[in-house]
C-alpha positions as CSV (number, residue, x, y, z in Angstrom):
1,M,-0.3,-0.1,0.4
2,T,1.7,3.1,-0.9
3,F,1.4,6.3,2.0
4,T,-1.6,8.3,0.1
5,A,-3.7,5.2,-0.4
6,L,-3.2,4.1,3.1
7,L,-4.2,8.3,4.1
8,L,-7.0,8.2,2.1
9,D,-8.6,5.1,2.8
10,N,-8.0,5.0,6.4
11,P,-9.1,8.2,8.0
12,Q,-8.0,7.1,11.6
13,F,-4.7,7.0,10.8
14,R,-5.2,10.2,8.9
15,R,-6.2,11.5,11.8
16,V,-3.0,10.6,14.1
17,W,-1.1,11.1,11.4
18,I,-2.0,15.1,11.1
19,A,-1.0,15.3,14.8
20,Q,2.6,14.1,14.3
21,V,2.6,16.6,11.6
22,V,1.6,19.6,13.5
23,S,3.1,18.7,16.9
24,Q,6.7,17.9,15.3
25,L,6.2,21.1,12.6
26,G,5.3,23.1,16.3
27,D,8.6,21.6,17.8
28,W,11.0,22.6,15.2
29,F,9.3,26.3,15.2
30,N,9.9,26.1,19.4
31,A,14.0,24.6,18.7
32,V,14.8,27.3,16.7
33,A,13.3,30.0,18.5
34,V,14.5,28.6,22.3
35,Y,17.7,28.5,21.3
36,A,17.9,32.1,19.6
37,L,16.1,33.1,22.9
38,L,19.0,32.0,25.4
39,L,21.9,33.1,22.8
40,D,20.2,37.0,22.8
41,L,19.3,36.9,26.0
42,T,22.6,35.7,28.1
43,G,24.5,35.0,25.2
44,S,26.0,31.6,26.9
45,A,26.9,28.4,24.6
46,T,26.3,26.2,27.5
47,L,22.9,27.9,28.5
48,V,22.6,26.3,24.9
49,A,23.5,23.1,25.7
50,A,22.4,22.7,28.8
51,M,18.7,23.0,27.1
52,M,20.0,20.2,24.4
53,V,20.0,17.5,27.4
54,V,16.6,18.9,29.0
55,Q,14.9,18.2,25.5
56,L,16.3,14.2,26.2
57,L,17.2,13.8,29.9
58,P,13.1,14.0,31.1
59,L,12.2,11.6,28.7
60,A,14.6,9.1,29.4
61,L,14.0,9.4,33.3
62,V,9.9,9.9,32.9
63,S,9.3,7.2,30.3
64,P,9.2,4.2,32.1
65,M,6.6,5.3,34.7
66,A,5.0,6.7,31.7
67,G,4.6,3.4,30.1
68,V,2.4,2.3,33.3
69,V,0.2,5.3,32.9
70,V,0.0,5.0,28.8
71,D,-0.8,0.5,29.5
72,R,-3.7,1.8,32.3
73,M,-5.3,4.8,30.7
74,S,-7.2,4.8,27.8
75,R,-4.5,6.4,25.1
76,R,-6.4,8.8,23.0
77,T,-7.5,10.9,26.1
78,L,-3.2,10.3,27.3
79,M,-2.8,12.2,23.8
80,I,-5.1,14.6,24.1
81,G,-4.2,15.8,27.9
82,A,-0.1,15.7,26.7
83,D,-1.3,18.1,23.5
84,L,-3.5,20.2,25.3
85,A,-0.2,20.6,28.4
86,R,2.1,21.3,26.0
87,A,0.3,23.7,24.1
88,V,-0.3,26.1,27.6
89,L,3.7,25.4,28.1
90,F,5.4,26.2,25.2
91,A,3.2,29.0,24.3
92,G,4.6,30.2,28.0
93,L,7.6,30.8,26.7
94,V,6.2,34.3,25.6
95,F,6.8,35.4,29.2
96,V,10.4,35.2,29.6
97,R,11.5,38.3,29.1
98,S,14.7,38.8,30.7
99,A,17.9,37.0,31.4
100,D,17.1,36.7,35.0
101,Q,13.8,34.6,33.9
102,I,15.9,32.0,32.1
103,W,14.9,29.3,35.2
104,L,11.3,29.5,33.6
105,A,12.3,29.1,30.2
106,F,13.8,25.8,31.6
107,V,11.0,24.5,33.8
108,L,8.3,25.4,30.6
109,V,10.4,23.2,28.5
110,T,11.2,20.3,30.8
111,L,7.1,19.9,31.8
112,G,6.4,20.2,28.2
113,V,9.2,17.4,27.3
114,I,7.8,15.0,30.2
115,A,4.2,15.6,28.5
116,T,5.9,14.2,25.0
117,A,6.8,11.3,27.0
118,F,3.3,10.3,27.3
119,F,2.5,11.0,24.2
120,E,5.2,9.5,21.7
121,P,4.6,6.2,24.1
122,A,1.1,6.3,23.5
123,R,0.9,7.3,20.2
124,T,3.5,3.9,19.0
125,A,1.2,1.6,21.2
126,M,-2.1,2.3,19.4
127,L,-1.0,2.8,16.0
128,P,-1.3,-1.5,15.8
129,D,-5.0,-1.1,17.0
130,V,-5.5,1.9,13.9
131,V,-3.9,0.4,11.0
132,P,-4.2,-3.2,9.8
133,R,-1.0,-5.2,10.7
134,E,-0.3,-6.2,6.6
135,H,-0.1,-1.5,6.7
136,L,1.9,-1.4,9.6
137,M,5.0,-0.7,7.7
138,T,3.5,1.6,5.6
139,A,2.3,3.5,8.3
140,N,5.5,3.5,10.3
141,A,7.5,3.9,7.5
142,L,5.5,7.3,6.4
143,S,5.7,8.6,10.5
144,A,9.4,8.0,9.6
145,A,9.8,10.0,6.6
146,T,7.1,13.4,8.4
147,W,9.2,13.3,11.1
148,A,12.2,13.9,8.4
149,V,10.0,16.3,6.6
150,M,9.7,18.2,9.2
151,L,13.2,18.5,10.4
152,T,14.0,19.9,7.1
153,I,11.4,21.8,6.6
154,G,10.3,23.0,10.2
155,A,13.7,24.0,11.3
156,S,14.3,26.7,8.7
157,V,10.4,27.6,8.5
158,G,10.9,28.3,11.9
159,G,14.5,30.3,11.4
160,A,12.5,33.1,9.3
161,V,9.3,33.4,11.4
162,T,11.4,34.4,14.0
163,V,13.7,36.2,12.1
164,L,10.7,38.1,10.6
165,V,8.0,38.5,13.2
166,G,9.8,37.6,16.4
167,R,10.6,35.0,19.0
168,D,7.1,35.3,20.6
169,A,5.3,34.3,17.3
170,A,7.4,31.1,16.7
171,F,6.3,30.5,20.5
172,V,3.0,31.1,20.0
173,C,2.8,28.9,16.7
174,N,4.3,26.0,18.3
175,G,1.7,25.9,21.4
176,L,-1.3,26.5,18.3
177,S,0.3,23.2,16.7
178,F,-0.4,21.3,19.6
179,L,-4.0,22.7,19.8
180,A,-4.3,21.4,16.3
181,S,-3.4,17.8,17.2
182,A,-5.8,17.9,20.0
183,A,-7.9,18.6,17.4
184,A,-7.8,16.0,15.1
185,L,-6.8,13.5,18.3
186,R,-10.8,14.0,19.2
187,G,-12.9,12.8,16.2
188,L,-10.3,9.2,16.3
189,H,-12.6,6.6,17.2
190,V,-10.4,3.4,17.6
191,V,-11.1,0.4,20.0
192,E,-7.9,0.4,22.2
193,T,-7.5,-3.6,22.8
194,H,-5.7,-3.2,25.9
195,H,-8.4,-2.4,27.3
196,T,-10.7,-5.6,26.1
197,Q,-7.5,-7.7,27.3
198,P,-8.6,-9.1,31.6
199,R,-6.2,-7.8,34.0
200,D,-6.0,-6.4,37.3
201,A,-4.0,-3.3,38.7
202,A,-0.7,-5.3,39.6
203,S,-0.7,-6.7,36.0
204,T,-0.3,-3.0,34.9
205,G,3.0,-2.1,37.0
206,V,6.5,-2.2,36.1
207,R,7.2,-5.3,37.7
208,D,4.9,-7.1,35.7
209,G,6.4,-5.3,32.4
210,L,10.0,-6.4,33.5
211,A,8.3,-10.2,34.3
212,Y,7.0,-10.0,30.3
213,L,10.6,-9.2,29.3
214,R,12.4,-11.9,31.7
215,R,9.7,-14.1,29.6
216,H,10.1,-12.7,26.2
217,P,13.8,-12.3,25.8
218,A,13.4,-12.0,22.0
219,T,11.7,-8.6,22.7
220,I,14.9,-7.4,24.7
221,A,16.9,-7.9,22.0
222,L,14.3,-5.5,20.0
223,L,14.5,-3.3,22.3
224,S,18.2,-3.3,22.0
225,I,18.0,-2.1,18.0
226,K,17.2,1.3,18.5
227,A,19.1,1.7,21.5
228,V,22.3,0.7,20.1
229,W,21.5,2.8,16.9
230,A,21.7,5.8,19.5
231,V,25.0,5.9,19.7
232,A,24.8,7.5,16.0
233,G,23.8,10.5,17.7
234,G,27.6,11.2,18.9
235,M,27.7,11.5,15.3
236,M,25.5,14.1,14.7
237,L,27.7,16.0,16.6
238,L,30.6,15.1,14.2
239,L,28.2,16.2,11.8
240,T,28.5,19.8,13.0
241,V,32.4,19.4,13.2
242,F,33.0,18.1,9.7
243,G,31.2,21.2,8.2
244,Q,32.8,23.9,10.5
245,R,36.4,22.8,10.4
246,V,37.0,19.7,8.1
247,F,34.9,20.3,4.9
248,A,35.7,24.4,5.5
249,T,38.3,25.7,3.2
250,T,37.0,29.6,3.8
251,P,36.0,30.9,7.7
252,G,32.1,31.6,8.1
253,E,30.2,31.1,5.5
254,T,31.2,27.7,4.2
255,A,31.1,26.5,7.8
256,A,27.5,27.5,8.1
257,R,26.7,25.9,4.7
258,G,28.4,22.5,5.3
259,I,26.9,22.1,8.1
260,G,23.4,23.1,6.4
261,V,24.2,20.5,3.8
262,L,25.3,17.9,5.7
263,F,22.2,18.2,8.3
264,A,20.1,18.7,5.1
265,A,21.1,15.5,3.9
266,R,20.6,13.8,6.8
267,G,16.9,14.2,6.4
268,V,17.0,13.5,2.6
269,G,18.0,9.7,3.9
270,A,15.3,9.6,6.4
271,I,12.9,10.1,3.6
272,G,14.9,7.5,1.4
273,G,14.6,5.1,4.3
274,A,11.0,5.7,5.0
275,L,10.5,5.0,0.6
276,L,12.5,1.8,1.4
277,A,10.8,0.1,4.1
278,R,7.9,0.8,2.6
279,A,9.3,-1.6,-0.3
280,V,9.0,-4.3,2.1
281,Q,6.0,-4.2,3.5
282,G,4.2,-7.5,3.9
283,R,7.0,-9.9,5.0
284,D,6.6,-12.1,8.4
285,A,8.2,-10.7,11.6
286,A,11.1,-13.5,10.6
287,R,12.1,-12.0,7.5
288,L,11.8,-8.5,8.7
289,K,14.6,-9.4,11.5
290,A,16.7,-10.6,9.0
291,L,17.4,-7.5,7.9
292,V,18.0,-5.9,10.9
293,P,22.0,-6.6,10.5
294,W,22.0,-5.7,6.8
295,C,20.7,-2.5,8.3
296,Y,23.6,-1.8,10.5
297,G,26.1,-3.1,8.6
298,I,25.2,-0.4,5.2
299,A,24.8,2.1,7.6
300,A,28.5,2.0,9.3
301,L,30.3,1.6,5.4
302,G,28.1,5.0,4.9
303,Y,29.7,6.6,8.3
304,L,32.9,4.9,7.4
305,T,32.8,6.6,3.7
306,L,32.0,9.8,6.0
307,A,35.0,9.8,7.6
308,N,37.5,9.5,4.9
309,A,35.1,11.9,2.0
310,P,37.4,14.6,0.4
311,T,35.0,16.7,-0.1
312,L,31.8,18.0,1.2
313,W,29.4,16.8,-0.8
314,A,31.2,13.3,-1.4
315,G,30.4,13.4,2.5
316,A,26.5,14.8,2.1
317,L,26.2,11.3,0.1
318,A,27.6,9.8,2.5
319,V,25.4,11.0,5.1
320,V,22.6,10.5,2.7
321,W,23.7,6.5,2.2
322,A,23.9,6.1,6.2
323,H,20.5,7.7,7.2
324,V,18.4,5.8,4.5
325,F,19.6,2.7,6.2
326,G,19.6,4.0,9.4
327,T,16.1,5.0,9.1
328,L,14.9,1.8,7.5
329,L,16.7,0.1,11.1
330,W,14.1,2.3,13.0
331,V,11.1,1.4,11.0
332,L,12.0,-2.4,11.5
333,S,12.4,-1.7,15.1
334,S,9.2,0.4,15.8
335,V,7.3,-2.8,13.5
336,L,9.1,-5.9,14.7
337,L,7.6,-4.4,18.4
338,Q,4.3,-3.9,17.4
339,L,3.7,-7.1,15.8
340,V,5.0,-9.5,18.6
341,V,4.5,-7.3,21.8
342,E,1.2,-7.6,23.4
343,A,-0.9,-4.9,23.7
344,R,-1.4,-5.1,27.3
345,V,2.0,-4.2,27.7
346,R,2.8,-2.3,24.6
347,G,2.7,1.3,26.2
348,R,5.8,0.0,29.0
349,I,7.4,-1.5,26.2
350,F,7.4,1.6,23.7
351,A,8.4,3.7,26.9
352,V,11.2,1.8,27.8
353,E,12.9,1.5,24.6
354,L,12.3,5.7,23.9
355,A,14.2,5.7,27.4
356,L,16.9,3.5,26.0
357,H,17.2,5.3,22.9
358,T,17.5,8.7,24.7
359,F,19.7,8.1,27.2
360,V,22.6,6.0,25.1
361,S,22.3,9.5,22.4
362,A,23.0,11.8,25.1
363,A,26.1,9.6,26.4
364,A,26.7,9.5,23.1
365,I,27.0,12.8,22.3
366,L,28.6,13.9,25.8
367,L,31.5,11.7,25.0
368,T,32.0,13.1,21.4
369,G,32.0,16.3,23.0
370,Y,34.4,15.2,25.5
371,G,36.9,13.4,22.8
372,L,36.7,16.0,20.2
373,D,37.7,18.8,23.3
374,N,39.3,17.1,26.1
375,L,41.3,14.4,24.3
376,H,41.8,16.2,20.9
377,I,40.9,13.2,18.8
378,A,40.8,14.4,15.2
379,P,36.8,14.1,13.5
380,R,37.8,11.9,10.8
381,T,39.2,9.3,13.6
382,L,35.9,9.9,16.2
383,A,33.9,9.2,12.3
384,T,35.8,6.1,12.0
385,W,35.3,4.3,15.2
386,L,32.0,5.2,15.3
387,G,31.0,3.8,11.8
388,A,33.3,0.9,13.2
389,F,31.3,0.1,15.9
390,F,28.3,-0.6,14.0
391,L,29.8,-3.4,12.8
392,A,29.6,-4.9,15.7
393,P,25.6,-5.2,16.2
394,A,25.9,-6.2,12.5
395,A,27.7,-9.4,13.3
396,A,26.0,-10.0,16.5
397,W,22.4,-9.6,14.8
398,A,23.6,-12.1,11.7
399,M,24.9,-14.8,13.7
400,A,21.6,-15.0,16.3
401,P,19.5,-17.1,14.4
402,R,17.4,-17.5,17.4
403,V,16.4,-14.4,17.8
404,G,14.6,-14.7,15.0
405,R,12.1,-18.1,16.2
406,G,11.2,-16.1,18.9
407,L,9.2,-14.0,17.8
408,R,5.6,-14.7,17.4
409,L,2.9,-12.8,16.3
410,R,0.5,-11.9,19.0
411,R,-3.5,-11.8,18.5
């Protein structure tokens, strides 16, 4: 099934997709405006770095408990509540007017990210109730493509809005985007299967979720896919350094151009990966699992090529290549978990996945920065190490056929 056909034929999924589009567009509006706010009021790059951490760390800390709530409540209701909370919180950034009010920006963003920790696992866990199993690959691929397009468009449009009409307009637009998302979800009609399965309150707790993982070790392996790929977070930091130092022939203008080209290449690769994911739809869980080592290995070759690329455009092509297969890996992880995890525990599993990915990504960024600034390791050397790292999970998955036999579709 094509993306267009899925959107036209499934009005319930269309509502979920519209909610994703408008909220992620608002997210990128907000990111540009918040960084500009911090720099304009304080001039501190350290505060910008701290805000980046704030945009990651609460997801990792709150997600496990958020998963429990996702499995106990109506996921649709929870998503609408999270949207309404984010609308108020992010629009509230208009009240930050001076350097001594910066603390308020950190509080509002932290609370908004906590709301996201409830929204995202609920959205992913609910998808099998909205889309037939045979269309899950298309739905997740479209979700990945949408993220990539919003990254490419949202940041540039957000920057333009911030420059032309001011930060406050960007903050208000972000708040309105979450109201639009809530409005789309309000008309969503879906039978949430985790409500139809018999359970008691204890069965929706954290310990029950951990017990489920102990009984299903193949699910633990699937949880590791995105967590291991999150090491590529270090490569995201390296892309800025490659644009600024490695591929810069003159100071200033070329540095900005190089960073923009490499991040745009990341978005293009993500779109390509989403299209490739749709091309492999219809395969069963074991056959999808067989693609995992290939994705790790081919993405590794892309990063190794970047490490040795002689020019900016050669490096950009390598980034596109790596992120085509990195995005396919991301989609495979989501689809496999949706296919094999029981509905009653799906929220907790996706919450754990989000927490693991966020922790590893933040750690990879910090370690890469430490290697660059404190150990003075050359960017090309770090890129080579990171690229070579992904050959290890490629080999591990290729040599673990029993994982595939542990995957069983859930009714």
